[in-house]
MIMITI-639912 format. One record per residue (C-alpha): residue in three letters; x, y, z. Coordinates in pm, whole numbers, padded with zeros to 5 digits, always signed. Layout:
<recs>
AlaXYZ;...
</recs>
This chain:
<recs>
Met-01548-06191-03410;Leu-01673-06412-03107;Gly-01481-06193-02849;Pro-01363-06325-02534;Asp-01450-06089-02325;Phe-01838-06165-02364;Pro-01869-06432-02602;Phe-02251-06399-02677;Val-02339-06544-03003;Tyr-02493-06270-03199;Asp-02507-06386-03510;Asp-02752-06688-03394;Trp-02959-06444-03174;Ile-03028-06221-03469;Ser-03126-06511-03725;His-03370-06691-03484;Pro-03667-06757-03633;Ala-03863-06630-03330;Gly-03722-06290-03356;Ile-03500-06099-03093;Gly-03750-05947-02862;Arg-04166-05843-02821;Ile-04266-05486-02683;Pro-04598-05449-02470;Lys-04862-05378-02661;Asp-04908-05016-02473;Ala-04563-04941-02577;Leu-04569-04993-02919;Gly-04507-04707-03165;Thr-04311-04512-02848;Pro-04026-04290-02980;Val-03682-04363-02913;Ala-03404-04126-02997;Val-03102-04275-03166;Ile-02826-04026-03212;Gly-02601-04094-03472;Gly-02698-04226-03866;Gly-02350-04472-03853;Met-02340-04828-03898;Ser-02462-04831-03499;Gly-02710-04610-03534;Leu-02892-04763-03827;Val-02889-05116-03708;Thr-03031-05010-03380;Ala-03331-04812-03533;Tyr-03395-05081-03775;Glu-03421-05347-03518;Leu-03622-05099-03297;Met-03833-05045-03579;Arg-03910-05384-03680;Leu-04003-05427-03287;Gly-04261-05161-03299;Leu-04114-04887-03188;Arg-04046-04563-03341;Pro-03698-04472-03378;Val-03607-04119-03426;Leu-03262-04059-03588;Tyr-03039-03779-03554;Glu-02743-03728-03786;Ala-02536-03399-03825;Glu-02348-03552-04171;Gln-02464-03793-04374;Ile-02580-04147-04320;Gly-02296-04379-04276;Gly-02072-04232-04038;Arg-01739-04416-04105;Met-01903-04631-04344;Arg-01772-04335-04563;Ser-01760-04408-04960;Ala-01695-04112-05156;Ala-01735-04084-05507;Phe-01490-03913-05757;Glu-01533-03601-05949;Ser-01723-03684-06264;Arg-01769-04036-06165;Pro-02014-04136-05946;Asp-01999-04468-05996;Val-01626-04520-05846;Thr-01571-04446-05486;Ala-01299-04427-05235;Glu-01327-04577-04900;Leu-01225-04319-04655;Gly-01351-04505-04343;Ala-01414-04868-04310;Met-01286-05057-04638;Arg-01200-05419-04526;Phe-01424-05632-04303;Pro-01321-05996-04170;Thr-01544-06313-04248;Ser-01510-06374-03913;Ala-01744-06070-03848;Thr-02046-06274-03865;Ala-02303-06030-03720;Leu-02228-05760-03985;His-02221-06012-04274;His-02598-06085-04149;Tyr-02684-05751-04238;Val-02468-05747-04566;Asn-02657-06065-04656;Leu-03014-05907-04584;Val-02958-05626-04779;Gly-02799-05809-05100;Leu-02478-05651-05141;Glu-02205-05818-05285;Thr-01833-05877-05104;Arg-01498-05992-05287;Pro-01121-06031-05138;Phe-00973-05766-05008;Pro-00634-05647-05194;Asn-00421-05671-04884;Pro-00038-05740-04884;Leu+00110-06093-04948;Thr-00270-06229-05068;Pro-00346-06364-05415;Val-00576-06075-05498;Ser-00296-05844-05414;Gly-00098-06009-05707;Ser+00228-05883-05543;Thr+00386-05675-05285;Val+00698-05489-05265;Ile+00840-05392-04916;Asp+01057-05095-04865;Leu+01232-05059-04562;Gly+01551-04841-04486;Gly+01567-04779-04881;Val+01579-05191-04938;Arg+01307-05329-05139;His+01157-05676-05175;Tyr+00918-05799-05448;Ala+00731-06097-05298;Arg+00385-06274-05445;Asn+00389-06439-05109;Ala+00525-06443-04764;Gly+00766-06715-04877;Asp+00939-06483-05153;Leu+01069-06252-04865;Pro+01440-06318-04752;Asp+01486-06524-04421;Val+01473-06265-04149;Tyr+01094-06180-04222;Gln+01030-06571-04157;Glu+01193-06547-03856;Val+00986-06233-03765;Glu+00654-06444-03835;Met+00797-06728-03645;Ala+00860-06503-03367;Trp+00531-06358-03362;Asp+00371-06716-03350;Lys+00588-06831-03040;Ala+00536-06531-02886;Val+00157-06542-02881;Gln+00122-06872-02811;Glu+00355-06906-02505;Gly+00243-06593-02366;Ala-00120-06576-02436;Glu-00219-06953-02571;Phe-00334-06834-02913;Tyr-00399-07191-03007;Ala-00642-07311-02724;Met-00825-06998-02771;Asp-00862-07006-03157;Asp-01006-07363-03071;Ala-01233-07266-02828;Ile-01358-06968-03037;Arg-01399-07178-03330;Arg-01603-07443-03117;Arg-01832-07152-02947;Asp-01713-07284-02616;Ala-01739-07007-02382;Ala-01681-07178-02070;Ala-01328-07254-02218;Ile-01290-06900-02383;Lys-01335-06743-02048;Ala-01113-06993-01862;Ile-00827-06877-02056;Trp-00890-06499-02111;Asn-00977-06400-01748;Pro-00654-06491-01630;Leu-00477-06313-01937;Val-00685-05999-01830;Arg-00536-06009-01510;Ala-00167-06048-01644;Leu-00180-05843-01916;Asp-00413-05527-01881;Asp-00078-05324-01800;Gln+00138-05451-02066;Ser+00162-05273-02382;Phe+00214-05424-02751;Tyr+00554-05317-02740;Gly+00658-05416-02389;Phe+00501-05795-02468;Ile+00696-05845-02751;Ala+01029-05648-02604;Gly+00954-05901-02332;Ser+00925-06234-02534;Pro+01241-06426-02554;Tyr+01157-06465-02935;Phe+01221-06088-03016;Gln+01532-06014-02817;Ser+01651-05870-03152;Phe+01558-05485-03228;Arg+01585-05560-03573;His+01330-05816-03561;Arg+01094-05590-03338;Glu+01143-05294-03616;Ile+01068-05559-03891;Phe+00720-05673-03706;Gly+00621-05284-03667;Gln+00690-05191-03994;Val+00514-05500-04192;Gly+00372-05670-03916;Phe+00095-05943-03966;Gly-00238-05965-04178;Ala-00326-05622-04300;Gly-00001-05433-04246;Gly+00237-05264-04021;Trp+00144-05265-03619;Asp+00409-05026-03469;Thr+00122-04728-03452;Asp-00018-04966-03209;Phe+00292-05060-03031;Pro+00175-04807-02735;Asn-00159-04957-02691;Ser-00282-05216-02437;Met-00196-05582-02555;Leu-00561-05703-02497;Glu-00620-05493-02770;Ile-00415-05658-03002;Leu-00493-06015-02857;Arg-00868-05972-02932;Val-00798-05862-03265;Ile-00594-06179-03362;Tyr-00813-06431-03147;Thr-01132-06312-03344;Gly-00957-06344-03692;Ala-01030-05929-03762;Glu-00710-05967-03962;Asn-00751-06247-04166;Asp-00971-06315-04470;His-01073-05947-04545;Gln-01345-05871-04793;Leu-01455-05544-04945;Ile-01823-05427-05021;Val-01847-05384-05388;Gly-01994-05040-05493;Gly-01885-04944-05141;Ser-01954-04976-04772;Gln-02162-04653-04754;Gln-02410-04875-04967;Leu-02490-05075-04619;Pro-02628-04818-04381;Glu-02782-04627-04670;Arg-02998-04989-04745;Leu-03091-05030-04391;Trp-03246-04718-04426;His-03423-04748-04717;Arg-03530-05110-04650;Thr-03910-05215-04564;Pro-03857-05548-04342;Asp-04020-05848-04447;Glu-04191-05891-04086;Leu-04279-05550-03896;Ala-04481-05566-03550;His-04696-05257-03524;Trp-04625-05058-03852;Pro-04792-05164-04165;Val-04631-05357-04435;Gly-04386-05115-04680;Thr-04276-04915-04358;Ser-03915-04826-04358;Leu-03674-04603-04160;Glu-03674-04359-04442;Ala-04059-04338-04432;Leu-04096-04287-04069;His-03856-04005-04060;Gly-04058-03841-04398;Gly-03746-03917-04644;Ala-03457-03765-04396;Pro-03311-03790-04020;Arg-03322-03518-03770;Gly-02994-03295-03786;Gly-02736-03307-03555;Val-02763-03255-03163;Ala-02626-02948-02939;Arg-02759-03077-02641;Ile-02886-03358-02426;Glu-03036-03385-02095;Arg-03262-03560-01841;Thr-03570-03388-01760;Ala-03870-03531-01527;Arg-04027-03700-01861;Gly-03707-03845-01969;Ile-03422-03738-02214;Thr-03460-03437-02380;Val-03272-03382-02715;His-03205-03044-02841;Ala-03111-03056-03213;Leu-02915-02788-03377;Asp-03178-02609-03564;Gly-03346-02535-03211;Ser-03626-02817-03189;Ala-03646-02988-02884;His-03822-03367-02870;Thr-03840-03546-02503;Tyr-03837-03939-02509;Pro-03863-04214-02257;Val-03550-04356-02393;Ala-03238-04283-02625;Val-02956-04446-02751;Phe-02637-04275-02827;Thr-02403-04395-03092;Pro-02142-04154-03215;His-01789-04121-03086;Lys-01829-04087-02691;Arg-01602-03798-02669;Thr-01818-03577-02857;Leu-02027-03601-02552;Val-01748-03375-02391;Thr-01670-03159-02689;Asn-01956-03142-02972;Ile-02266-03196-02713;Arg-02377-03028-02409;Cys-02523-03286-02149;Ala-02740-03189-01824;Gly-02852-03391-01540;Pro-02692-03747-01443;Leu-02685-03863-01802;Leu-02449-04117-01696;Pro-02312-04277-01396;Gly-01989-04106-01253;Pro-01752-04401-01310;Val-01889-04411-01709;Trp-01825-04047-01746;Thr-01466-04078-01630;Ala-01431-04372-01884;Val-01565-04153-02155;Glu-01320-03882-02056;Arg-01029-04108-02050;Ser-01074-04308-02361;His-00807-04279-02634;Tyr-00852-04264-02966;Met-00627-04348-03274;Gly-00601-04107-03565;Ala-00592-04240-03947;Ser-00508-04051-04311;Lys-00626-04175-04627;Leu-00530-04016-04976;Phe-00694-04188-05301;Val-00651-04147-05655;Leu-00839-04249-05977;Val-00662-04359-06269;Asp-00755-04380-06620;Arg-00703-04786-06579;Pro-00507-05047-06365;Phe-00192-05007-06513;Trp-00023-05169-06242;Arg-00137-05528-06401;Glu+00089-05415-06695;Arg+00434-05614-06701;Asp+00793-05459-06714;Pro+00938-05608-07000;Arg+01271-05606-06828;Thr+01181-05796-06510;Gly+00847-05957-06590;Arg+00689-05832-06281;Glu+00393-05602-06237;Val+00514-05229-06287;Met+00370-05178-05937;Ser+00261-05354-05659;Thr+00027-05342-05310;Thr+00335-05162-05094;Leu+00439-05099-04751;Thr+00709-04883-04649;Asp+00866-04713-04366;Arg+00809-04368-04528;Met+00558-04132-04541;Pro+00280-04340-04732;Arg+00331-04631-04522;Gly+00055-04849-04703;Val-00034-04845-05074;Tyr-00351-05059-05184;Leu-00445-05075-05531;Phe-00802-05142-05656;Asp-00882-05305-05992;Asp-01240-05364-06111;Gly-01129-05475-06467;Pro-00872-05344-06768;Asp-01197-05166-06921;Arg-01267-04975-06582;Pro-01068-04688-06427;Gly-00842-04804-06115;Val-00844-04636-05765;Met-00520-04632-05595;Cys-00480-04561-05188;Leu-00163-04377-05232;Ser-00146-04337-04857;Tyr-00307-04529-04543;Thr-00150-04370-04205;Trp-00201-04394-03846;Asn-00125-04163-03532;Asp+00201-04006-03563;Asp+00220-04096-03940;Ser-00131-03942-03988;Leu-00038-03635-03794;Lys+00231-03594-04088;Met-00037-03560-04309;Ala-00323-03344-04094;Pro-00165-02973-04154;Leu-00132-03049-04536;Thr-00320-02946-04803;Val-00483-03217-05046;Glu-00229-03081-05309;Ala+00059-03112-05069;Arg-00026-03469-04956;Leu-00028-03584-05308;Glu+00309-03431-05381;Ala+00473-03566-05083;Val+00341-03925-05157;Leu+00404-03906-05531;Glu+00770-03781-05445;Val+00861-04104-05239;Leu+00670-04344-05482;Ala+00867-04205-05741;Glu+01177-04329-05558;Ile+01066-04680-05508;Tyr+00877-04712-05876;Pro+01122-04478-06060;Asp+00994-04595-06413;Val+00614-04554-06321;Asp+00461-04191-06385;Ile+00161-04216-06161;Arg+00072-03875-06200;Ser+00026-03880-06588;Arg-00258-04153-06495;Ile-00485-03942-06255;Ile-00812-03853-06427;Ala-00988-03673-06116;Pro-00902-03453-05796;Pro-00772-03669-05490;Arg-00995-03785-05243;Thr-00872-03789-04874;Val-00972-03788-04492;Thr-00748-03742-04167;Trp-01019-03851-03916;Glu-00839-03687-03606;Thr-00942-03323-03758;Glu-01351-03439-03867;Pro-01526-03242-03644;His-01773-03487-03552;Phe-01526-03795-03511;Met-01178-03644-03385;Gly-01037-03967-03447;Ala-01062-04299-03633;Phe-01135-04547-03362;Lys-01069-04592-03021;Ala-00777-04798-02894;Asn-00713-04863-02480;Leu-00407-04772-02344;Pro-00270-05017-02094;Gly-00476-05001-01757;His-00752-04896-01960;Tyr-00957-05215-01890;Arg-01190-05143-01640;Tyr-01291-04818-01829;Gln-01353-05022-02136;Arg-01602-05255-01922;Arg-01778-04978-01771;Leu-01878-04847-02123;Phe-01943-05189-02267;Thr-02163-05317-01955;His-02381-04982-01977;Phe-02667-05168-02138;Met-02721-05379-01822;Gln-02898-05110-01614;Asp-03099-05304-01340;Gln-02866-05211-01096;Leu-02877-04820-01172;Pro-03080-04598-00978;Asp-03429-04492-01205;His-03276-04166-01253;Gln-02972-04300-01417;Arg-03184-04530-01680;Gly-03282-04499-02028;Phe-02968-04355-02202;Phe-02800-04613-02358;Leu-02450-04642-02521;Ala-02388-04797-02831;Gly-02085-04762-03139;Asp-01788-04969-03190;Asp-01582-04765-02949;Val-01830-04928-02647;Ser-01710-05262-02807;Trp-01439-05479-02704;Thr-01303-05464-03088;Ala-01308-05105-03178;Gly-01242-05005-03521;Phe-01414-05273-03665;Ala-01770-05263-03793;Glu-01885-05569-03608;Gly-01839-05398-03277;Ala-02072-05100-03396;Val-02346-05375-03501;Thr-02274-05589-03208;Thr-02339-05309-02956;Gly-02594-05161-03118;Leu-02790-05468-03083;Asn-02694-05462-02663;Ala-02886-05138-02706;Val-03172-05293-02867;Trp-03193-05549-02541;Gly-03162-05264-02342;Val-03420-05083-02485;Val-03676-05360-02493;Asn-03611-05455-02118;His-03641-05087-02015;Leu-03954-05056-02194;Gly-04106-05369-02000;Gly-04063-05592-02334;Gly-03815-05907-02345;Thr-03682-06198-02562;Pro-03891-06488-02677;Pro-03844-06814-02520;Gly-03554-07014-02660;Asn-03379-06706-02812;Pro-03215-06536-02499;Gly-03064-06211-02558;Pro-02722-06053-02448;Gly-02857-05909-02113;Asp-03035-06238-02064;Leu-02707-06433-02084;Phe-02506-06141-01927;His-02423-06275-01597;Asp-02299-06607-01736;Leu-02094-06432-02001;Ala-02007-06104-01819;Pro-01644-05964-01918;Val-01402-06032-01598;Asp-01459-05753-01311;Leu-01120-05610-01215;Pro-01099-05475-00827;Asp-01023-05089-00839;Ser-00830-05139-00513;
</recs>
């Protein structure tokens, strides 16, 4: 996911044999607060530990954040991915850590992919069965061609795709910077509605409900077109993988892992060992004091650090955590306040076996398929671990307004509402009789430590995003505003993807090392070293 805004090659940096940084001897063992135990926090803490610093992790709930794999009752070996569940192969920095901790991946059963077997599209009460896109009626091919032409002529897709594949930063910036100026104020819907290839409302409607890649995109229609271009340019909607056994294993294994090479710490040191087995709890207050960044935990304890990294959703700095002193520069606070987050809900059930693989004797087709619909479930995904294992069904995956329909409902009411719709789509399939455990469900906008699934910029928000992303570059800030770093996918240019959580965590690692007087080794410059060559275009405020 080599992003066009800041095309730094993170996977090369973190895999370089010289390492990513050096800490002055007198700074070794320095404690660094790392707030948030999600993917960004664990990568940050792990790399700081390797460099010889002492990360102190604060986590209000459980390690993993939105890498949340929830086991079913009485079946701890079977999980539902309530948060991140599909990871593009282009997410090379993320996969560096997946490989590092020895996790297995396999293709995710997205619609119209070989691993899904078959897909049913149900729009306006009309159903189409397909094993690939070519099986769908001509109007779907027309929609696909309209999208291809719109992004090629309106956003130079093929030229950007080629530049990213070649990792040609100059070519990437030459294409992207003018697009930022032209499209910052343009919504996704405005872009396609203004295209000569999407003059048919029916084409726009189908595109929104079925979309491209992983499914429908109408819930993204109000967002900035720049957000969508970043996704398609970086391959984020293609070739998705799942993590066998659950994605939460990744941050958990980083927590337990003892690196082969450690500065300062003895062999066998892990984050778990540095913390005596568990991270510190949640944070109630953060303030700048004369001695540094003071973190007040919910248990009443307080500790002061020379430097801190904040990785949770940034809106929690406004709602959950009291902040004092010039913690962030004024323009960055404005960007935090103006951030827009998407909502999302999921509903999973455990069934006795992957019965959807069975064939209907009348039609010869599978009795049930991966499903896209314009009704309440929106997306249905089916997970098969073999004929002798229970199957997992994501009966509903919804976003924004569709998620808000779920939010006030109990678990039981959600299940009933979804089963009622699916009974109309599949009248001969009794899903209820197959369920062998209580459902697992989540609505991220009602989770108190998240209040949203991920950030998605609205038109005109580019400047806010740039302020958040570039905050790790602090040399131009006054001394009293340095030493507090932001990381997490909502700081990245590709919010909602674990790759952005990883790469912004790495930005923060570079910032911490620089703040403490360290640097990168010769021949392996970091993101801050190359920042001025690769910096996101700076749009004027007036």
